[in-house]
C-alpha positions in Angstrom: 0.0 0.0 0.0 1.4 3.4 -1.1 1.6 6.0 1.7 3.1 9.4 2.3 4.6 10.3 5.7 5.2 13.9 6.6 7.5 14.8 9.6 8.4 18.1 11.2 7.1 20.2 8.3 7.5 23.9 9.0 6.8 27.0 6.9 7.2 30.7 7.7 6.2 33.7 5.7 8.0 36.8 6.8 7.3 37.1 10.5 4.3 34.8 10.4 4.6 31.0 11.0 2.1 29.3 8.8 2.7 25.8 10.3 5.1 24.4 12.7 6.5 20.9 13.0 3.5 19.2 11.3 3.5 15.4 11.2 0.9 13.2 9.6 0.4 10.2 7.3 -1.6 10.0 4.1 -2.8 6.4 3.4 -3.8 4.9 0.0 -7.6 5.5 0.1 -7.7 8.6 2.3 -10.1 11.4 1.3 -8.8 14.4 3.2 -10.5 17.7 3.3 -8.0 20.5 4.3 -9.7 23.5 5.9 -8.7 26.7 7.7 -9.1 30.4 7.6 -7.6 32.2 4.6 -4.0 32.9 5.3 -3.4 29.9 7.6 -1.3 28.1 5.0 -3.6 25.6 3.2 -2.2 26.3 -0.3 1.3 26.5 1.2 0.9 23.0 2.7 -0.3 21.7 -0.7 2.7 23.3 -2.4 5.1 21.7 0.2 3.6 18.3 -0.3 3.8 18.6 -4.1 7.4 19.6 -4.0 6.7 23.1 -5.4 7.8 24.9 -2.2 11.5 24.9 -1.5 11.3 27.2 1.4 9.5 24.9 3.8 11.6 22.6 6.1 10.9 19.0 7.2 10.7 15.6 5.6 8.2 14.2 3.1 8.8 10.5 2.8 7.4 8.3 0.0 8.6 5.6 -2.3 10.5 6.5 -5.5 7.5 5.4 -7.6 5.0 7.5 -5.6 3.2 9.9 -8.0 1.4 13.2 -7.2 -0.9 15.4 -9.4 -1.8 18.9 -8.3 -4.6 21.2 -9.4 -3.5 24.7 -8.4 -5.8 27.7 -8.2 -4.0 29.3 -11.2 -3.1 26.4 -13.6 -0.1 26.9 -15.9 -1.3 25.8 -19.4 0.2 26.7 -22.7 -2.2 29.2 -24.4 -1.0 28.2 -27.9 -2.1 24.5 -27.5 -5.5 23.1 -28.4 -7.4 21.8 -25.4 -6.7 18.1 -26.1 -3.0 18.7 -26.6 -2.9 20.8 -23.4 -4.3 18.0 -21.4 -1.7 15.6 -22.8 1.1 18.1 -22.0 1.3 16.9 -18.4 4.5 15.5 -17.0 3.0 12.3 -15.5 4.0 8.8 -16.6 0.8 8.1 -18.7 1.4 11.2 -20.8 5.1 10.4 -21.3 4.1 6.9 -22.5 1.7 8.4 -25.1 4.3 10.9 -26.2 7.0 8.3 -26.6 4.6 6.1 -28.6 3.7 8.9 -30.9 7.3 9.7 -31.5 8.1 6.1 -32.2 5.2 5.9 -34.7 6.5 9.0 -36.6 10.0 7.5 -36.7 8.8 4.1 -37.8 6.7 5.7 -40.6 9.8 7.6 -41.9 12.2 4.6 -41.6 10.1 1.3 -41.6 13.2 -0.9 -42.3 15.4 0.5 -39.6 15.8 -2.3 -37.0 16.6 0.1 -34.1 13.5 2.1 -34.9 11.4 -1.0 -35.2 12.7 -2.2 -31.8 11.9 1.3 -30.3 8.4 1.1 -31.8 7.7 -2.4 -30.4 8.9 -1.3 -26.9 6.7 1.8 -27.1 3.7 -0.3 -28.1 4.4 -2.7 -25.3 4.5 0.2 -22.8 1.2 1.4 -24.1 -0.3 -2.0 -23.3 1.4 -2.2 -19.9 0.2 1.3 -18.9 -3.3 0.7 -20.3 -2.9 4.0 -22.2 -5.0 3.1 -25.3 -8.2 4.4 -23.8 -6.8 7.6 -22.3 -8.1 9.6 -25.2 -11.7 8.6 -24.7 -11.3 9.0 -20.9 -10.1 12.6 -21.4 -13.1 13.3 -23.6 -15.5 11.8 -21.1 -14.1 13.9 -18.3 -14.0 17.1 -20.4 -17.6 16.5 -21.4 -18.7 16.1 -17.8 -16.9 19.4 -17.1 -18.8 21.1 -19.9 -15.8 21.4 -22.3 -16.8 20.1 -25.7 -14.7 21.9 -28.4 -11.4 19.9 -28.0 -9.7 21.8 -30.9 -10.2 25.2 -29.3 -6.9 27.0 -28.2 -6.4 27.3 -24.5 -5.7 31.0 -24.9 -9.3 31.5 -26.1 -10.8 30.1 -22.9 -12.0 31.9 -19.9 -10.2 31.6 -16.5 -12.9 29.1 -15.3 -12.6 27.0 -18.5 -8.9 26.8 -18.1 -9.3 25.5 -14.6 -11.7 22.8 -15.9 -9.1 21.7 -18.5 -6.4 21.6 -15.8 -8.8 19.5 -13.6 -9.3 17.1 -16.5 -5.5 16.8 -16.8 -4.9 15.8 -13.2 -7.9 13.5 -13.0 -6.9 11.4 -16.0 -3.4 11.0 -14.6 -4.7 8.8 -11.7 -1.7 9.4 -9.4 -1.2 7.9 -6.0 -2.1 11.3 -4.4 -4.4 13.8 -6.0 -4.0 17.4 -4.6 -7.0 19.7 -5.5 -7.1 23.4 -4.5 -10.7 24.6 -4.8 -11.8 22.0 -7.5 -15.4 23.1 -7.5 -14.7 26.7 -8.4 -16.3 27.6 -11.8 -18.2 24.3 -11.9 -22.0 24.2 -12.3 -24.1 21.9 -10.1 -24.2 19.1 -12.6 -20.4 19.0 -12.9 -20.0 19.2 -9.1 -22.4 16.3 -8.7 -20.3 14.3 -11.3 -17.0 15.2 -9.6 -18.4 14.1 -6.2 -19.1 10.6 -7.6 -15.8 10.4 -9.5 -13.7 11.3 -6.4 -15.7 9.0 -4.1 -14.7 6.1 -6.3 -11.1 7.2 -6.8 -8.5 4.5 -6.1 -5.7 6.6 -4.8 -5.5 9.2 -2.0 -7.0 12.7 -2.2 -6.3 15.9 -0.3 -8.4 18.8 -1.3 -9.1 22.4 -0.2 -12.7 23.5 -0.8 -15.2 26.0 0.6 -18.1 23.7 -0.4 -19.3 22.0 2.8 -21.8 19.7 1.0 -18.9 18.6 -1.2 -16.8 17.8 1.9 -19.7 15.8 3.3 -20.0 13.7 0.2 -16.2 13.1 -0.5 -14.2 13.5 2.7 -13.4 10.7 5.1 -11.0 12.8 7.1 -10.7 16.5 7.9 -7.3 18.2 8.5 -7.7 21.7 10.0 -4.9 24.2 10.0 -5.3 26.6 12.9 -2.7 28.9 14.6 0.2 26.9 13.0 -1.0 23.5 14.2 -2.8 20.7 12.4 -5.8 19.0 13.9 -7.0 15.7 12.5 -10.7 14.5 12.6 -12.3 11.3 11.3 -15.3 11.6 9.0 -16.8 14.3 6.9 -17.5 18.0 7.5 -20.5 17.4 9.8 -18.4 15.0 11.9 -15.7 17.6 12.0 -18.0 20.3 13.3 -19.2 18.0 16.2 -15.7 16.8 17.0 -14.1 20.2 16.9 -16.7 21.6 19.3 -15.9 18.8 21.7 -12.1 19.4 21.4 -12.4 23.2 21.9 -14.7 22.8 24.9 -12.2 20.3 26.5 -9.3 22.6 25.9 -11.2 25.6 27.4 -12.1 23.6 30.5 -8.5 22.5 30.8 -7.3 26.1 30.4 -9.7 27.2 33.1 -8.4 24.6 35.5 -4.9 25.6 34.7 -5.6 29.3 35.4 -7.3 28.4 38.7 -4.2 26.4 39.7 -2.0 29.2 38.6 -3.8 31.7 40.8 -3.5 29.4 43.7 0.2 28.8 43.2 0.8 32.5 42.6 -0.8 33.3 46.0 1.6 30.7 47.6 4.6 32.3 45.9 3.6 35.8 47.0 3.3 34.5 50.5 7.0 34.2 50.5 7.7 30.6 49.7 11.3 29.6 50.1 13.2 26.7 48.7 14.0 25.2 52.1 13.3 21.7 51.0 13.3 19.6 47.8 9.5 19.5 47.8 9.3 23.3 47.9 11.8 23.7 45.1 9.9 21.2 43.0 6.7 23.2 43.6 8.4 26.4 42.5 9.7 24.7 39.4 6.2 23.5 38.6 4.9 27.0 39.1 7.4 28.5 36.6 6.4 25.9 34.1 2.7 26.6 34.7 3.4 30.3 34.3 5.0 29.8 30.9 2.0 27.7 29.6 -1.1 29.2 31.1 -3.0 31.7 28.9 -1.6 30.5 25.6 -4.8 28.7 24.4 -5.9 29.9 21.0 -9.3 28.9 19.6 -11.4 30.1 16.7 -14.2 32.1 18.1 -17.8 32.4 16.7 -18.2 36.0 15.5 -21.2 37.9 14.2 -20.9 41.1 12.1 -24.0 43.2 12.5 -24.0 46.6 10.7 -26.8 49.1 10.3 -28.2 50.2 7.0 -30.4 53.0 5.7 -34.1 52.5 5.3 -35.2 50.6 2.2 -38.5 51.1 0.5 -40.9 48.3 -0.5 -40.0 48.3 -4.3 -36.3 47.7 -4.7 -35.7 46.5 -8.3 -38.3 46.2 -11.0 -37.2 44.5 -14.3 -39.7 44.5 -17.1 -39.5 42.8 -20.5 -35.7 42.7 -20.4 -33.8 41.4 -23.5 -30.1 41.1 -23.6 -27.7 39.4 -26.1 -24.0 39.2 -25.8 -21.9 38.1 -28.9 -25.2 37.1 -30.6 -25.9 34.8 -27.7 -29.3 35.3 -25.9 -28.9 36.1 -22.2 -32.4 37.4 -21.3 -35.6 37.0 -23.3 -38.6 39.1 -22.2 -37.4 38.7 -18.6 -39.5 40.4 -15.8 -39.2 40.3 -12.1 -40.1 42.5 -9.1 -37.6 42.3 -6.2 -38.8 43.8 -2.9 -37.3 44.7 0.4 -35.6 42.0 2.6 -35.8 39.4 -0.2 -33.1 36.6 -0.4 -32.6 35.7 -4.1 -30.2 33.0 -5.2 -29.1 32.8 -8.9 -27.5 29.6 -10.3 -27.5 27.5 -13.4 -25.4 26.8 -16.5 -22.0 28.4 -16.8 -22.0 31.2 -19.4 -25.7 31.5 -19.4 -25.7 35.1 -18.1 -25.9 35.1 -14.3 -23.1 37.7 -13.8 -24.5 39.7 -16.8 -27.8 40.1 -14.9 -25.9 41.5 -11.8 -24.0 43.8 -14.1 -27.2 45.0 -15.7 -28.7 45.7 -12.2 -25.6 47.5 -11.2 -25.8 49.7 -14.3 -22.6 48.4 -15.9 -24.4 46.6 -18.8 -27.2 48.2 -20.8 -30.2 46.1 -21.9 -31.0 45.7 -25.6 -34.6 46.5 -24.7 -36.8 46.6 -21.6 -36.3 48.5 -18.3 -34.6 48.1 -15.0 -36.0 50.5 -12.4 -34.0 50.9 -9.1 -35.9 52.2 -6.1 -35.0 55.7 -4.8 -34.0 54.4 -1.4 -31.6 51.8 -2.7 -27.9 51.9 -1.6 -26.2 49.1 -3.5 -22.9 47.3 -2.9 -21.6 44.9 -5.5 -19.1 42.1 -4.5 -17.6 41.2 -7.9 -15.6 38.2 -8.9 -12.7 40.5 -9.6 -11.5 42.6 -6.7 -11.2 46.3 -7.2 -7.7 47.7 -7.6 -6.0 48.0 -4.2 -2.8 49.9 -3.4 -0.6 47.0 -2.3 1.6 49.3 -0.2 -1.3 50.4 2.0 -1.8 48.8 5.4 -4.9 46.8 6.2 -6.4 49.3 8.6 -5.6 52.3 6.3 -7.6 50.6 3.4 -10.7 50.5 5.6 -10.1 53.9 7.2 -10.8 55.4 3.7 -14.5 54.4 4.3 -14.5 55.7 7.9 -13.0 55.4 11.3 -16.1 53.7 12.7 -19.5 52.4 11.7 -22.9 51.9 13.4 -24.4 48.4 14.1 -28.0 47.4 14.1 -28.4 48.6 17.7 -27.1 52.1 16.9 -23.8 51.4 18.7 -20.5 52.7 17.2 -17.9 50.1 16.2 -14.3 51.0 15.4 -12.4 49.8 12.4 -10.2 47.8 14.7 -13.1 46.0 16.3 -14.6 45.3 12.9 -11.4 43.8 11.6 -11.3 41.4 14.6 -14.9 40.4 14.0 -14.0 39.7 10.4 -11.2 37.3 11.4 -8.3 39.8 11.2 -6.4 39.6 14.6 -4.8 42.7 16.0 -1.3 41.8 14.8 -2.5 41.9 11.2 -4.0 45.4 11.3 -0.8 47.1 10.4 0.2 44.5 7.8 0.9 45.7 4.2 -1.8 44.5 1.9 0.7 42.9 -0.5 1.6 40.5 2.3 -1.9 39.1 2.5 -3.0 35.9 0.8 -5.4 36.1 -2.1 -8.3 34.9 0.1 -7.4 37.5 2.8 -7.5 40.3 0.2 -11.0 39.1 -0.9 -12.1 39.1 2.7 -10.8 42.6 3.2 -12.5 43.8 0.0 -15.8 42.3 1.2 -15.5 44.0 4.6 -14.9 47.4 2.9 -18.2 46.9 1.0 -20.1 46.0 4.1 -18.7 49.0 5.9 -20.4 51.2 3.4 -23.6 49.9 5.0 -25.6 49.2 1.9 -29.3 48.1 1.9 -29.0 46.0 -1.3 -26.2 43.5 -1.6 -25.1 41.9 -4.9 -22.8 38.9 -4.4 -21.1 37.3 -7.4 -19.7 33.8 -6.5 -18.6 34.9 -3.0 -17.6 31.3 -2.0 -15.0 31.0 -4.8 -12.4 32.8 -2.8 -13.6 32.9 0.8 -12.8 30.2 3.4 -15.5 28.4 5.3 -15.0 30.5 8.4 -15.5 33.8 6.5 -18.5 32.3 4.7 -20.0 31.5 8.1 -19.5 35.1 9.2 -21.1 36.3 5.9 -24.0 33.9 6.3 -24.6 35.3 9.8 -24.4 38.8 8.5 -27.0 38.1 5.8 -29.2 36.5 8.4 -29.3 39.7 10.4 -29.3 42.0 7.3 -32.4 44.1 7.0 -32.0 44.7 3.3 -32.2 42.7 0.0 -29.5 40.2 -1.0 -29.0 38.8 -4.6 -26.4 36.0 -4.8 -24.9 34.2 -7.8 -23.4 30.9 -6.6 -23.1 27.2 -7.3 -22.3 26.6 -3.6 -25.3 24.5 -2.5 -24.7 24.9 1.3 -24.3 28.7 1.0 -27.4 29.1 -1.2 -29.4 27.0 1.3 -28.3 29.4 4.0 -28.9 32.7 2.3 -31.7 32.2 -0.4 -35.3 31.1 -0.5 -36.2 32.4 -4.0 -34.2 31.0 -6.9 -33.6 32.1 -10.4 -32.1 29.2 -12.5 -30.4 30.2 -15.8 -31.0 27.3 -18.2 -29.2 28.8 -21.2 -30.5 30.4 -24.4 -32.1 33.2 -22.5 -34.4 30.9 -20.4 -34.7 31.7 -16.7 -37.0 29.7 -14.4 -38.0 30.7 -10.9 -38.4 28.4 -7.9 -39.3 28.9 -4.2 -37.5 27.1 -1.4 -34.0 25.9 -0.7 -31.5 25.2 -3.5 -30.9 21.6 -2.4 -34.7 21.0 -2.6 -34.6 22.3 -6.2 -31.7 20.0 -7.0 -33.5 17.0 -5.5 -36.6 17.8 -7.5 -34.6 18.2 -10.6 -32.9 14.8 -10.0 -36.2 13.1 -9.5 -37.6 14.6 -12.7 -34.7 13.2 -14.6 -35.2 9.8 -13.1 -38.9 9.8 -13.9 -38.1 10.9 -17.5 -35.6 8.1 -17.9 -38.1 5.6 -16.6 -40.8 6.9 -19.1 -38.4 6.7 -22.0 -37.2 3.2 -21.0 -40.8 2.0 -20.8 -41.6 3.6 -24.1 -38.7 1.7 -25.8 -40.1 -1.7 -24.6 -43.7 -1.1 -25.7 -44.8 -3.7 -28.2 -48.0 -2.0 -29.2 -49.5 1.5 -28.9 -51.7 0.2 -26.2 -50.5 0.4 -22.6 -49.0 -2.8 -21.3 -50.4 -4.1 -18.0 -48.1 -4.4 -15.0 -45.9 -7.5 -15.0 -47.5 -8.9 -11.8 -50.9 -9.0 -13.6 -49.5 -10.7 -16.7 -48.9 -14.5 -16.6 -48.0 -15.4 -20.3 -46.0 -14.1 -23.2 -47.6 -13.0 -26.4 -46.8 -15.0 -29.6 -44.3 -12.2 -30.7 -42.7 -12.1 -27.2 -42.2 -15.9 -27.3 -40.4 -15.6 -30.7 -38.3 -12.8 -29.2 -37.4 -14.8 -26.1 -36.4 -17.8 -28.2 -33.6 -15.8 -29.9 -32.7 -13.1 -27.4 -29.8 -15.0 -25.8 -28.3 -15.5 -29.3 -28.7 -11.8 -30.0 -26.8 -11.0 -26.7 -24.0 -13.4 -27.7 -23.7 -11.7 -31.1 -23.5 -8.3 -29.6 -20.9 -9.4 -27.1 -18.8 -10.9 -29.9 -19.0 -7.6 -31.8 -17.9 -5.8 -28.7 -14.9 -8.1 -28.3 -14.0 -7.6 -31.9 -14.1 -3.8 -31.6 -12.0 -3.9 -28.4 -9.5 -6.2 -30.2 -9.3 -3.7 -33.1 -8.7 -0.9 -30.7 -5.5 -2.6 -29.6 -4.1 -2.8 -33.1 -5.0 0.7 -34.4 -2.1 3.1 -34.8 -2.0 5.0 -31.5 -1.6 8.3 -33.3 -4.8 7.8 -35.2 -7.0 9.5 -32.6 -9.9 9.8 -35.0 -10.1 6.0 -35.6 -9.7 5.3 -31.9 -12.5 7.7 -31.1 -14.8 6.1 -33.7 -14.1 2.6 -32.2 -14.7 3.9 -28.7 -18.1 5.2 -29.8 -19.0 1.9 -31.3 -17.9 0.2 -28.1 -20.2 2.5 -26.1 -23.1 1.9 -28.4 -22.7 -1.9 -28.1 -22.6 -1.6 -24.3 -25.9 0.2 -24.4 -27.5 -2.4 -26.7 -26.3 -5.3 -24.6 -27.7 -3.6 -21.4 -31.0 -3.1 -23.2 -31.2 -6.7 -24.3 -30.3 -7.9 -20.8 -33.0 -5.9 -19.3 -35.5 -7.2 -21.9 -34.3 -10.8 -21.2 -34.9 -10.3 -17.5 -38.5 -9.0 -18.2 -39.4 -11.9 -20.6 -37.9 -14.6 -18.4 -40.2 -13.9 -15.4 -43.2 -15.3 -17.2 -44.4 -18.9 -17.8 -43.0 -19.7 -21.2 
């Protein structure tokens, strides 16, 4: 069994210690969710494990054959390559096998009588068989399709940032390494792709360590949780829900132990002040214990539950009124005769297909994108704040507290009380020692958190949020969820994060593409469950329709005791039909092993035939099971 052992791993960044003397083991089938507040070192830990970080110290112990694939937040892909070539440009063994084979084929085609080249070709072909590399092309296409990437010849440079991440995700998934490192794999995925990825990773044969804000995703995939907090690593068994329960127990135990230690310290301090003298060995030992206690008491650090509650100006009943809106971008319909009335204190969640126009709707509401036709009326009392996917330009040489002081030295909460910038920073998970930090020293997630805090300090009464969970850690999302829960205004959120939408939205707009937007009431997870059930029902209806022998409705099998004449004839030959299909499938699979490996078009056609034969065999088997239950 392949394992990774980490010992004494330490990483510092300037004056800040991200993690100190970490030690843990990653076993073959572990599914580890790595969580922690932005800036605690989650990405730095992934970098260290992957070998990308040369500044950390400690030992990472694996076998020489141990393989790692790493999806970074900003994948490095060659913009000049087509998508398929970019996927195969990875450095893993499977890609090298394919490249070596392609080169051997080219050399053999040019010099078919050269014995050295023939020998090279035969070895490359044998390695393709040994590494089971013949089906990689079809595997890549399957993964890309599930990730909503269909134009394989498109250049990487023509893709959006989100599409590039999906191509990079396909690259690391098809490598099938011993350890798969994933930094925010659900970013820029719609709910169908997230659902597929959950199932794919749950059945993955190797080990996985992933950083994600998606708590439902962690519940479905993770079997362990690693939490980075104050430079230490805490391990928990189970998924995210298990982690929440176990952490609460751990923190409570530590608080109680700290309280006892403080009580003992007070007692021993009184004894010392009474003038204790080391006249005996026992007294000296007690003094030594007191000094040790003095050094350790009061050092407990725990993550506290915080709630940000800011006041806002009065909001009228009519907030946003959109009538007969039509919008096209690059000849692609985004909105078609779309109308909606949004009122005060509403919680609207927007989700759906990538590229269908969710962000465009927010841009239109914010006045950044004019409609082709129709109107958007914003209420007179509306004070709007827009949390965009791209952070506003920030002076990197400013200090954290100065950036917020541009808004004001203090703000007012819901109770009319004044809150200083310093207090607000602490409530938003910036401890005092970070208030004077230069912004350029913050992590990407910390900058996003600071940007969000600045928007909230402006005390809006309408809040637009565009994919807030893409860059915020779970702790910050929890603070934001609590803020929205106490917020007296209107919130409109674009997100694919099911947990977050369940927390902050009860009215849903689903962008289905081609300008179609449907509206639903209730939680997002309820909508997804309903959608899944509809698909199951449709599949059953289509399946039943395929097996109908006549236009008349067939009675249920339990009421039927005999086969019709035509069914008896079908039953008499169905096993032979299945044998023939299986023989055809075997012949196709055999042909796939003999086709020139560089002939991707031929291999793709054969894979398609193979898939179609699989479907026909499954249909015949189901039909055989149905017919065989009757008295023949």
